[in-house]
Biotite code that builds the C-alpha atoms (Angstrom):
import biotite.structure as struc

atoms = struc.array([
    struc.Atom([-11.539, 30.074, 8.316], chain_id="A", res_id=1, res_name="UNK", atom_name="CA", element="C"),
    struc.Atom([-8.929, 29.597, 5.197], chain_id="A", res_id=2, res_name="UNK", atom_name="CA", element="C"),
    struc.Atom([-5.897, 29.306, 8.088], chain_id="A", res_id=3, res_name="UNK", atom_name="CA", element="C"),
    struc.Atom([-7.954, 26.194, 9.406], chain_id="A", res_id=4, res_name="UNK", atom_name="CA", element="C"),
    struc.Atom([-8.334, 24.726, 6.205], chain_id="A", res_id=5, res_name="UNK", atom_name="CA", element="C"),
    struc.Atom([-4.261, 25.334, 5.549], chain_id="A", res_id=6, res_name="UNK", atom_name="CA", element="C"),
    struc.Atom([-3.461, 23.902, 8.492], chain_id="A", res_id=7, res_name="UNK", atom_name="CA", element="C"),
    struc.Atom([-5.455, 20.749, 8.667], chain_id="A", res_id=8, res_name="UNK", atom_name="CA", element="C"),
    struc.Atom([-4.191, 20.182, 4.780], chain_id="A", res_id=9, res_name="UNK", atom_name="CA", element="C"),
    struc.Atom([-0.549, 21.092, 6.064], chain_id="A", res_id=10, res_name="UNK", atom_name="CA", element="C"),
    struc.Atom([-1.421, 17.796, 8.653], chain_id="A", res_id=11, res_name="UNK", atom_name="CA", element="C"),
    struc.Atom([-2.682, 15.863, 6.165], chain_id="A", res_id=12, res_name="UNK", atom_name="CA", element="C"),
    struc.Atom([0.351, 16.289, 3.525], chain_id="A", res_id=13, res_name="UNK", atom_name="CA", element="C"),
    struc.Atom([2.880, 15.413, 6.711], chain_id="A", res_id=14, res_name="UNK", atom_name="CA", element="C"),
    struc.Atom([0.999, 12.373, 7.697], chain_id="A", res_id=15, res_name="UNK", atom_name="CA", element="C"),
    struc.Atom([0.820, 11.447, 4.531], chain_id="A", res_id=16, res_name="UNK", atom_name="CA", element="C"),
    struc.Atom([4.201, 12.215, 3.438], chain_id="A", res_id=17, res_name="UNK", atom_name="CA", element="C"),
    struc.Atom([5.790, 11.086, 6.606], chain_id="A", res_id=18, res_name="UNK", atom_name="CA", element="C"),
    struc.Atom([4.228, 7.609, 6.306], chain_id="A", res_id=19, res_name="UNK", atom_name="CA", element="C"),
    struc.Atom([4.889, 6.745, 2.346], chain_id="A", res_id=20, res_name="UNK", atom_name="CA", element="C"),
    struc.Atom([8.702, 7.789, 2.897], chain_id="A", res_id=21, res_name="UNK", atom_name="CA", element="C"),
    struc.Atom([8.759, 5.936, 6.262], chain_id="A", res_id=22, res_name="UNK", atom_name="CA", element="C"),
    struc.Atom([12.620, 7.136, 7.565], chain_id="A", res_id=23, res_name="UNK", atom_name="CA", element="C"),
    struc.Atom([12.646, 4.311, 9.661], chain_id="A", res_id=24, res_name="UNK", atom_name="CA", element="C"),
    struc.Atom([12.764, 1.794, 7.195], chain_id="A", res_id=25, res_name="UNK", atom_name="CA", element="C"),
    struc.Atom([15.399, 3.425, 5.292], chain_id="A", res_id=26, res_name="UNK", atom_name="CA", element="C"),
    struc.Atom([18.346, 3.111, 8.071], chain_id="A", res_id=27, res_name="UNK", atom_name="CA", element="C"),
    struc.Atom([18.831, -0.294, 6.812], chain_id="A", res_id=28, res_name="UNK", atom_name="CA", element="C"),
    struc.Atom([19.638, 0.705, 2.906], chain_id="A", res_id=29, res_name="UNK", atom_name="CA", element="C"),
    struc.Atom([21.387, 3.314, 4.118], chain_id="A", res_id=30, res_name="UNK", atom_name="CA", element="C"),
    struc.Atom([24.333, 1.682, 6.874], chain_id="A", res_id=31, res_name="UNK", atom_name="CA", element="C"),
    struc.Atom([24.880, -0.872, 3.583], chain_id="A", res_id=32, res_name="UNK", atom_name="CA", element="C"),
    struc.Atom([25.403, 1.780, 1.253], chain_id="A", res_id=33, res_name="UNK", atom_name="CA", element="C"),
    struc.Atom([28.337, 3.823, 3.662], chain_id="A", res_id=34, res_name="UNK", atom_name="CA", element="C"),
    struc.Atom([29.466, 0.586, 5.008], chain_id="A", res_id=35, res_name="UNK", atom_name="CA", element="C"),
    struc.Atom([32.922, 1.692, 5.711], chain_id="A", res_id=36, res_name="UNK", atom_name="CA", element="C"),
    struc.Atom([32.446, 5.366, 5.077], chain_id="A", res_id=37, res_name="UNK", atom_name="CA", element="C"),
    struc.Atom([33.478, 8.133, 7.687], chain_id="A", res_id=38, res_name="UNK", atom_name="CA", element="C"),
    struc.Atom([30.668, 9.609, 9.695], chain_id="A", res_id=39, res_name="UNK", atom_name="CA", element="C"),
    struc.Atom([31.398, 12.896, 8.225], chain_id="A", res_id=40, res_name="UNK", atom_name="CA", element="C"),
    struc.Atom([30.970, 11.489, 4.944], chain_id="A", res_id=41, res_name="UNK", atom_name="CA", element="C"),
    struc.Atom([27.762, 9.404, 5.939], chain_id="A", res_id=42, res_name="UNK", atom_name="CA", element="C"),
    struc.Atom([25.920, 13.083, 6.997], chain_id="A", res_id=43, res_name="UNK", atom_name="CA", element="C"),
    struc.Atom([27.184, 15.366, 4.218], chain_id="A", res_id=44, res_name="UNK", atom_name="CA", element="C"),
    struc.Atom([25.493, 11.326, 2.131], chain_id="A", res_id=45, res_name="UNK", atom_name="CA", element="C"),
    struc.Atom([22.491, 12.034, 4.437], chain_id="A", res_id=46, res_name="UNK", atom_name="CA", element="C"),
    struc.Atom([21.927, 15.985, 3.568], chain_id="A", res_id=47, res_name="UNK", atom_name="CA", element="C"),
    struc.Atom([22.317, 15.653, 0.067], chain_id="A", res_id=48, res_name="UNK", atom_name="CA", element="C"),
    struc.Atom([19.861, 12.775, -0.511], chain_id="A", res_id=49, res_name="UNK", atom_name="CA", element="C"),
    struc.Atom([17.382, 14.246, 2.003], chain_id="A", res_id=50, res_name="UNK", atom_name="CA", element="C"),
    struc.Atom([17.760, 17.896, -0.330], chain_id="A", res_id=51, res_name="UNK", atom_name="CA", element="C"),
    struc.Atom([17.268, 15.845, -3.731], chain_id="A", res_id=52, res_name="UNK", atom_name="CA", element="C"),
    struc.Atom([14.789, 13.722, -2.242], chain_id="A", res_id=53, res_name="UNK", atom_name="CA", element="C"),
    struc.Atom([12.775, 17.653, -1.175], chain_id="A", res_id=54, res_name="UNK", atom_name="CA", element="C"),
    struc.Atom([13.613, 19.014, -4.662], chain_id="A", res_id=55, res_name="UNK", atom_name="CA", element="C"),
    struc.Atom([11.923, 15.760, -6.418], chain_id="A", res_id=56, res_name="UNK", atom_name="CA", element="C"),
    struc.Atom([8.712, 16.061, -4.445], chain_id="A", res_id=57, res_name="UNK", atom_name="CA", element="C"),
    struc.Atom([8.023, 20.158, -5.095], chain_id="A", res_id=58, res_name="UNK", atom_name="CA", element="C"),
    struc.Atom([8.557, 19.565, -9.125], chain_id="A", res_id=59, res_name="UNK", atom_name="CA", element="C"),
    struc.Atom([6.453, 17.138, -8.744], chain_id="A", res_id=60, res_name="UNK", atom_name="CA", element="C"),
    struc.Atom([4.083, 19.559, -6.884], chain_id="A", res_id=61, res_name="UNK", atom_name="CA", element="C"),
    struc.Atom([4.672, 21.440, -9.331], chain_id="A", res_id=62, res_name="UNK", atom_name="CA", element="C"),
    struc.Atom([4.953, 19.524, -12.399], chain_id="A", res_id=63, res_name="UNK", atom_name="CA", element="C"),
    struc.Atom([2.127, 17.191, -12.097], chain_id="A", res_id=64, res_name="UNK", atom_name="CA", element="C"),
    struc.Atom([-0.815, 19.363, -13.425], chain_id="A", res_id=65, res_name="UNK", atom_name="CA", element="C"),
    struc.Atom([1.312, 20.381, -16.098], chain_id="A", res_id=66, res_name="UNK", atom_name="CA", element="C"),
    struc.Atom([0.873, 16.082, -16.980], chain_id="A", res_id=67, res_name="UNK", atom_name="CA", element="C"),
    struc.Atom([-2.428, 15.235, -15.819], chain_id="A", res_id=68, res_name="UNK", atom_name="CA", element="C"),
    struc.Atom([-3.149, 18.530, -18.558], chain_id="A", res_id=69, res_name="UNK", atom_name="CA", element="C"),
    struc.Atom([-0.699, 17.805, -21.557], chain_id="A", res_id=70, res_name="UNK", atom_name="CA", element="C"),
    struc.Atom([-2.132, 13.752, -21.305], chain_id="A", res_id=71, res_name="UNK", atom_name="CA", element="C"),
    struc.Atom([-5.681, 15.105, -20.790], chain_id="A", res_id=72, res_name="UNK", atom_name="CA", element="C"),
    struc.Atom([-6.646, 12.983, -17.748], chain_id="A", res_id=73, res_name="UNK", atom_name="CA", element="C"),
    struc.Atom([-8.610, 14.359, -15.530], chain_id="A", res_id=74, res_name="UNK", atom_name="CA", element="C"),
    struc.Atom([-8.165, 15.643, -11.597], chain_id="A", res_id=75, res_name="UNK", atom_name="CA", element="C"),
    struc.Atom([-10.591, 13.049, -10.052], chain_id="A", res_id=76, res_name="UNK", atom_name="CA", element="C"),
    struc.Atom([-8.539, 9.991, -12.508], chain_id="A", res_id=77, res_name="UNK", atom_name="CA", element="C"),
    struc.Atom([-5.201, 10.875, -11.428], chain_id="A", res_id=78, res_name="UNK", atom_name="CA", element="C"),
    struc.Atom([-6.601, 11.187, -7.619], chain_id="A", res_id=79, res_name="UNK", atom_name="CA", element="C"),
    struc.Atom([-8.045, 7.539, -8.358], chain_id="A", res_id=80, res_name="UNK", atom_name="CA", element="C"),
    struc.Atom([-4.850, 5.716, -9.082], chain_id="A", res_id=81, res_name="UNK", atom_name="CA", element="C"),
    struc.Atom([-2.490, 7.875, -6.968], chain_id="A", res_id=82, res_name="UNK", atom_name="CA", element="C"),
    struc.Atom([-5.290, 6.450, -4.077], chain_id="A", res_id=83, res_name="UNK", atom_name="CA", element="C"),
    struc.Atom([-4.425, 2.409, -5.504], chain_id="A", res_id=84, res_name="UNK", atom_name="CA", element="C"),
    struc.Atom([-0.914, 2.895, -6.115], chain_id="A", res_id=85, res_name="UNK", atom_name="CA", element="C"),
    struc.Atom([-0.859, 4.172, -2.308], chain_id="A", res_id=86, res_name="UNK", atom_name="CA", element="C"),
    struc.Atom([-3.079, 1.695, -0.663], chain_id="A", res_id=87, res_name="UNK", atom_name="CA", element="C"),
    struc.Atom([-1.324, -1.453, -2.386], chain_id="A", res_id=88, res_name="UNK", atom_name="CA", element="C"),
    struc.Atom([2.291, 0.142, -1.438], chain_id="A", res_id=89, res_name="UNK", atom_name="CA", element="C"),
    struc.Atom([0.509, 0.137, 2.163], chain_id="A", res_id=90, res_name="UNK", atom_name="CA", element="C"),
    struc.Atom([-0.799, -3.101, 1.739], chain_id="A", res_id=91, res_name="UNK", atom_name="CA", element="C"),
    struc.Atom([2.224, -4.747, 0.831], chain_id="A", res_id=92, res_name="UNK", atom_name="CA", element="C"),
    struc.Atom([3.786, -2.768, 3.829], chain_id="A", res_id=93, res_name="UNK", atom_name="CA", element="C"),
    struc.Atom([1.652, -4.580, 5.981], chain_id="A", res_id=94, res_name="UNK", atom_name="CA", element="C"),
    struc.Atom([1.861, -7.939, 4.750], chain_id="A", res_id=95, res_name="UNK", atom_name="CA", element="C"),
    struc.Atom([5.827, -7.968, 4.544], chain_id="A", res_id=96, res_name="UNK", atom_name="CA", element="C"),
    struc.Atom([6.266, -7.627, 0.720], chain_id="A", res_id=97, res_name="UNK", atom_name="CA", element="C"),
    struc.Atom([8.910, -5.146, -0.948], chain_id="A", res_id=98, res_name="UNK", atom_name="CA", element="C"),
    struc.Atom([7.105, -1.778, -2.068], chain_id="A", res_id=99, res_name="UNK", atom_name="CA", element="C"),
    struc.Atom([8.837, 0.023, -5.044], chain_id="A", res_id=100, res_name="UNK", atom_name="CA", element="C"),
    struc.Atom([9.901, 2.560, -2.782], chain_id="A", res_id=101, res_name="UNK", atom_name="CA", element="C"),
    struc.Atom([12.421, -0.048, -1.354], chain_id="A", res_id=102, res_name="UNK", atom_name="CA", element="C"),
    struc.Atom([15.559, -0.574, -3.356], chain_id="A", res_id=103, res_name="UNK", atom_name="CA", element="C"),
    struc.Atom([18.014, -3.056, -3.323], chain_id="A", res_id=104, res_name="UNK", atom_name="CA", element="C"),
    struc.Atom([20.198, -0.728, -6.065], chain_id="A", res_id=105, res_name="UNK", atom_name="CA", element="C"),
    struc.Atom([23.325, 0.384, -5.317], chain_id="A", res_id=106, res_name="UNK", atom_name="CA", element="C"),
    struc.Atom([26.902, -0.323, -4.838], chain_id="A", res_id=107, res_name="UNK", atom_name="CA", element="C"),
    struc.Atom([29.027, 0.697, -2.160], chain_id="A", res_id=108, res_name="UNK", atom_name="CA", element="C"),
    struc.Atom([31.978, 1.912, -3.243], chain_id="A", res_id=109, res_name="UNK", atom_name="CA", element="C"),
    struc.Atom([33.235, 5.786, -3.761], chain_id="A", res_id=110, res_name="UNK", atom_name="CA", element="C"),
    struc.Atom([30.916, 7.269, -5.685], chain_id="A", res_id=111, res_name="UNK", atom_name="CA", element="C"),
    struc.Atom([28.547, 8.665, -3.940], chain_id="A", res_id=112, res_name="UNK", atom_name="CA", element="C"),
    struc.Atom([24.378, 7.084, -3.051], chain_id="A", res_id=113, res_name="UNK", atom_name="CA", element="C"),
    struc.Atom([22.538, 10.448, -2.521], chain_id="A", res_id=114, res_name="UNK", atom_name="CA", element="C"),
    struc.Atom([20.782, 10.987, -5.100], chain_id="A", res_id=115, res_name="UNK", atom_name="CA", element="C"),
    struc.Atom([20.404, 7.180, -5.983], chain_id="A", res_id=116, res_name="UNK", atom_name="CA", element="C"),
    struc.Atom([19.242, 4.694, -4.978], chain_id="A", res_id=117, res_name="UNK", atom_name="CA", element="C"),
    struc.Atom([18.361, 7.057, -1.634], chain_id="A", res_id=118, res_name="UNK", atom_name="CA", element="C"),
    struc.Atom([16.828, 9.864, -2.522], chain_id="A", res_id=119, res_name="UNK", atom_name="CA", element="C"),
    struc.Atom([14.987, 8.017, -5.401], chain_id="A", res_id=120, res_name="UNK", atom_name="CA", element="C"),
    struc.Atom([13.475, 5.499, -5.698], chain_id="A", res_id=121, res_name="UNK", atom_name="CA", element="C"),
    struc.Atom([14.437, 5.395, -1.511], chain_id="A", res_id=122, res_name="UNK", atom_name="CA", element="C"),
    struc.Atom([12.765, 8.189, -0.168], chain_id="A", res_id=123, res_name="UNK", atom_name="CA", element="C"),
    struc.Atom([10.836, 10.163, -3.170], chain_id="A", res_id=124, res_name="UNK", atom_name="CA", element="C"),
    struc.Atom([9.967, 6.717, -4.958], chain_id="A", res_id=125, res_name="UNK", atom_name="CA", element="C"),
    struc.Atom([6.391, 6.055, -7.536], chain_id="A", res_id=126, res_name="UNK", atom_name="CA", element="C"),
    struc.Atom([4.505, 6.137, -3.661], chain_id="A", res_id=127, res_name="UNK", atom_name="CA", element="C"),
    struc.Atom([5.843, 9.471, -2.339], chain_id="A", res_id=128, res_name="UNK", atom_name="CA", element="C"),
    struc.Atom([4.729, 11.058, -6.295], chain_id="A", res_id=129, res_name="UNK", atom_name="CA", element="C"),
    struc.Atom([1.958, 9.421, -6.463], chain_id="A", res_id=130, res_name="UNK", atom_name="CA", element="C"),
    struc.Atom([0.701, 11.463, -3.269], chain_id="A", res_id=131, res_name="UNK", atom_name="CA", element="C"),
    struc.Atom([2.667, 15.087, -3.948], chain_id="A", res_id=132, res_name="UNK", atom_name="CA", element="C"),
    struc.Atom([0.903, 14.651, -7.109], chain_id="A", res_id=133, res_name="UNK", atom_name="CA", element="C"),
    struc.Atom([-2.509, 13.389, -5.678], chain_id="A", res_id=134, res_name="UNK", atom_name="CA", element="C"),
    struc.Atom([-2.354, 16.670, -3.136], chain_id="A", res_id=135, res_name="UNK", atom_name="CA", element="C"),
    struc.Atom([-1.422, 18.822, -5.990], chain_id="A", res_id=136, res_name="UNK", atom_name="CA", element="C"),
    struc.Atom([-4.686, 17.884, -8.339], chain_id="A", res_id=137, res_name="UNK", atom_name="CA", element="C"),
    struc.Atom([-6.861, 19.133, -4.619], chain_id="A", res_id=138, res_name="UNK", atom_name="CA", element="C"),
    struc.Atom([-4.356, 22.347, -5.120], chain_id="A", res_id=139, res_name="UNK", atom_name="CA", element="C"),
    struc.Atom([-5.831, 22.867, -8.789], chain_id="A", res_id=140, res_name="UNK", atom_name="CA", element="C"),
    struc.Atom([-9.233, 22.197, -7.834], chain_id="A", res_id=141, res_name="UNK", atom_name="CA", element="C"),
    struc.Atom([-9.545, 25.201, -4.717], chain_id="A", res_id=142, res_name="UNK", atom_name="CA", element="C"),
    struc.Atom([-11.022, 27.905, -5.347], chain_id="A", res_id=143, res_name="UNK", atom_name="CA", element="C"),
    struc.Atom([-9.120, 31.359, -5.191], chain_id="A", res_id=144, res_name="UNK", atom_name="CA", element="C"),
    struc.Atom([-5.419, 31.914, -6.058], chain_id="A", res_id=145, res_name="UNK", atom_name="CA", element="C"),
    struc.Atom([-4.778, 32.813, -1.780], chain_id="A", res_id=146, res_name="UNK", atom_name="CA", element="C"),
    struc.Atom([-6.202, 29.648, -1.253], chain_id="A", res_id=147, res_name="UNK", atom_name="CA", element="C"),
    struc.Atom([-4.173, 27.939, -4.027], chain_id="A", res_id=148, res_name="UNK", atom_name="CA", element="C"),
    struc.Atom([-0.767, 29.819, -2.562], chain_id="A", res_id=149, res_name="UNK", atom_name="CA", element="C"),
    struc.Atom([-1.309, 28.616, 1.007], chain_id="A", res_id=150, res_name="UNK", atom_name="CA", element="C"),
    struc.Atom([-2.235, 25.181, -0.216], chain_id="A", res_id=151, res_name="UNK", atom_name="CA", element="C"),
    struc.Atom([1.008, 25.096, -2.160], chain_id="A", res_id=152, res_name="UNK", atom_name="CA", element="C"),
    struc.Atom([3.248, 25.919, 0.487], chain_id="A", res_id=153, res_name="UNK", atom_name="CA", element="C"),
    struc.Atom([1.736, 24.077, 3.701], chain_id="A", res_id=154, res_name="UNK", atom_name="CA", element="C"),
    struc.Atom([2.443, 20.582, 0.920], chain_id="A", res_id=155, res_name="UNK", atom_name="CA", element="C"),
    struc.Atom([5.724, 22.408, 0.182], chain_id="A", res_id=156, res_name="UNK", atom_name="CA", element="C"),
    struc.Atom([6.413, 22.597, 3.589], chain_id="A", res_id=157, res_name="UNK", atom_name="CA", element="C"),
    struc.Atom([5.284, 19.377, 4.697], chain_id="A", res_id=158, res_name="UNK", atom_name="CA", element="C"),
    struc.Atom([7.943, 17.701, 1.780], chain_id="A", res_id=159, res_name="UNK", atom_name="CA", element="C"),
    struc.Atom([9.881, 19.703, 3.471], chain_id="A", res_id=160, res_name="UNK", atom_name="CA", element="C"),
    struc.Atom([9.487, 18.302, 6.759], chain_id="A", res_id=161, res_name="UNK", atom_name="CA", element="C"),
    struc.Atom([8.991, 14.951, 5.717], chain_id="A", res_id=162, res_name="UNK", atom_name="CA", element="C"),
    struc.Atom([12.883, 15.029, 3.908], chain_id="A", res_id=163, res_name="UNK", atom_name="CA", element="C"),
    struc.Atom([14.576, 16.745, 7.000], chain_id="A", res_id=164, res_name="UNK", atom_name="CA", element="C"),
    struc.Atom([13.447, 13.854, 9.571], chain_id="A", res_id=165, res_name="UNK", atom_name="CA", element="C"),
    struc.Atom([14.323, 11.239, 6.855], chain_id="A", res_id=166, res_name="UNK", atom_name="CA", element="C"),
    struc.Atom([17.826, 13.393, 7.018], chain_id="A", res_id=167, res_name="UNK", atom_name="CA", element="C"),
    struc.Atom([17.426, 13.046, 10.868], chain_id="A", res_id=168, res_name="UNK", atom_name="CA", element="C"),
    struc.Atom([16.944, 9.501, 11.156], chain_id="A", res_id=169, res_name="UNK", atom_name="CA", element="C"),
    struc.Atom([19.668, 8.296, 8.618], chain_id="A", res_id=170, res_name="UNK", atom_name="CA", element="C"),
    struc.Atom([22.178, 10.496, 10.759], chain_id="A", res_id=171, res_name="UNK", atom_name="CA", element="C"),
    struc.Atom([21.770, 9.100, 13.688], chain_id="A", res_id=172, res_name="UNK", atom_name="CA", element="C"),
    struc.Atom([21.654, 5.924, 11.876], chain_id="A", res_id=173, res_name="UNK", atom_name="CA", element="C"),
    struc.Atom([23.951, 3.589, 13.408], chain_id="A", res_id=174, res_name="UNK", atom_name="CA", element="C"),
    struc.Atom([21.565, 5.202, 16.814], chain_id="A", res_id=175, res_name="UNK", atom_name="CA", element="C"),
    struc.Atom([18.519, 4.163, 15.041], chain_id="A", res_id=176, res_name="UNK", atom_name="CA", element="C"),
    struc.Atom([19.012, 1.364, 14.431], chain_id="A", res_id=177, res_name="UNK", atom_name="CA", element="C"),
    struc.Atom([20.709, -0.535, 17.804], chain_id="A", res_id=178, res_name="UNK", atom_name="CA", element="C"),
    struc.Atom([17.235, 0.848, 19.857], chain_id="A", res_id=179, res_name="UNK", atom_name="CA", element="C"),
    struc.Atom([14.843, -0.258, 17.237], chain_id="A", res_id=180, res_name="UNK", atom_name="CA", element="C"),
    struc.Atom([16.009, -3.272, 16.463], chain_id="A", res_id=181, res_name="UNK", atom_name="CA", element="C"),
    struc.Atom([14.719, -5.583, 13.815], chain_id="A", res_id=182, res_name="UNK", atom_name="CA", element="C"),
    struc.Atom([11.545, -6.560, 15.123], chain_id="A", res_id=183, res_name="UNK", atom_name="CA", element="C"),
    struc.Atom([10.808, -2.315, 16.289], chain_id="A", res_id=184, res_name="UNK", atom_name="CA", element="C"),
    struc.Atom([11.139, -1.415, 12.940], chain_id="A", res_id=185, res_name="UNK", atom_name="CA", element="C"),
    struc.Atom([8.899, -4.439, 11.665], chain_id="A", res_id=186, res_name="UNK", atom_name="CA", element="C"),
    struc.Atom([6.541, -3.218, 13.982], chain_id="A", res_id=187, res_name="UNK", atom_name="CA", element="C"),
    struc.Atom([6.405, -0.133, 12.958], chain_id="A", res_id=188, res_name="UNK", atom_name="CA", element="C"),
    struc.Atom([6.435, -0.602, 8.979], chain_id="A", res_id=189, res_name="UNK", atom_name="CA", element="C"),
    struc.Atom([3.093, -2.338, 9.676], chain_id="A", res_id=190, res_name="UNK", atom_name="CA", element="C"),
    struc.Atom([1.966, 0.009, 11.556], chain_id="A", res_id=191, res_name="UNK", atom_name="CA", element="C"),
    struc.Atom([3.012, 2.913, 8.610], chain_id="A", res_id=192, res_name="UNK", atom_name="CA", element="C"),
    struc.Atom([1.061, 0.538, 5.854], chain_id="A", res_id=193, res_name="UNK", atom_name="CA", element="C"),
    struc.Atom([-2.377, 0.587, 7.489], chain_id="A", res_id=194, res_name="UNK", atom_name="CA", element="C"),
    struc.Atom([-2.443, 4.058, 7.923], chain_id="A", res_id=195, res_name="UNK", atom_name="CA", element="C"),
    struc.Atom([-0.681, 3.982, 3.868], chain_id="A", res_id=196, res_name="UNK", atom_name="CA", element="C"),
    struc.Atom([-4.182, 1.877, 2.807], chain_id="A", res_id=197, res_name="UNK", atom_name="CA", element="C"),
    struc.Atom([-6.151, 4.317, 4.835], chain_id="A", res_id=198, res_name="UNK", atom_name="CA", element="C"),
    struc.Atom([-4.915, 7.702, 3.247], chain_id="A", res_id=199, res_name="UNK", atom_name="CA", element="C"),
    struc.Atom([-5.202, 5.716, -0.205], chain_id="A", res_id=200, res_name="UNK", atom_name="CA", element="C"),
    struc.Atom([-8.774, 4.666, -0.086], chain_id="A", res_id=201, res_name="UNK", atom_name="CA", element="C"),
    struc.Atom([-9.494, 8.693, 0.937], chain_id="A", res_id=202, res_name="UNK", atom_name="CA", element="C"),
    struc.Atom([-8.019, 9.299, -2.095], chain_id="A", res_id=203, res_name="UNK", atom_name="CA", element="C"),
    struc.Atom([-9.797, 6.762, -4.333], chain_id="A", res_id=204, res_name="UNK", atom_name="CA", element="C"),
    struc.Atom([-13.116, 8.076, -2.920], chain_id="A", res_id=205, res_name="UNK", atom_name="CA", element="C"),
    struc.Atom([-12.480, 12.473, -2.989], chain_id="A", res_id=206, res_name="UNK", atom_name="CA", element="C"),
    struc.Atom([-11.415, 11.180, -6.739], chain_id="A", res_id=207, res_name="UNK", atom_name="CA", element="C"),
    struc.Atom([-14.977, 9.338, -7.228], chain_id="A", res_id=208, res_name="UNK", atom_name="CA", element="C"),
    struc.Atom([-16.475, 11.849, -5.836], chain_id="A", res_id=209, res_name="UNK", atom_name="CA", element="C"),
    struc.Atom([-15.051, 14.399, -8.480], chain_id="A", res_id=210, res_name="UNK", atom_name="CA", element="C"),
    struc.Atom([-17.453, 12.735, -10.928], chain_id="A", res_id=211, res_name="UNK", atom_name="CA", element="C"),
    struc.Atom([-20.349, 13.146, -9.448], chain_id="A", res_id=212, res_name="UNK", atom_name="CA", element="C"),
    struc.Atom([-20.732, 17.143, -9.446], chain_id="A", res_id=213, res_name="UNK", atom_name="CA", element="C"),
    struc.Atom([-23.682, 17.667, -7.011], chain_id="A", res_id=214, res_name="UNK", atom_name="CA", element="C"),
])
């Protein structure tokens, strides 16, 4: 029973993180920031960006509850706020408005761009952090240390896999860009946006329920 719950939690976290990070939409940013670079340096930058994003997500997962306790914010309130953030980002993606996870910052040149703007806010932006903290509140409310540890491991694994997918996409950015084309990227972004709206509403609904205990 517990393994089934953990597996479900992992799949939920993975879908949420893949949708919010939306690796394919990072192709234009990555190509523009690394224009003129050698293939070896591009691969290195992609690996560092994905690793930095993973550590940002894990730090948000660990420190999220500490911040909530420090500011006296309830888990339900944070989940509702995070749900609104995620739903708004999904709405922006669906209707073609730039989202907080998109970045135009960063100049081409000799300096690296792995941490900024690729990892943050490109991959692990405000929406991603809100999703991770939302899952951290669910972990905190779980019964039993073993269950909490399993759920924490599930979210960490989901963060690792979503970061790996982003790395894989950036590593093959040239091929992906040619295969999808501008129209394919736009269609995929709109689909992801609709899924994000659904995830955000789910977060809001579960947060509201915490204010009405049985």
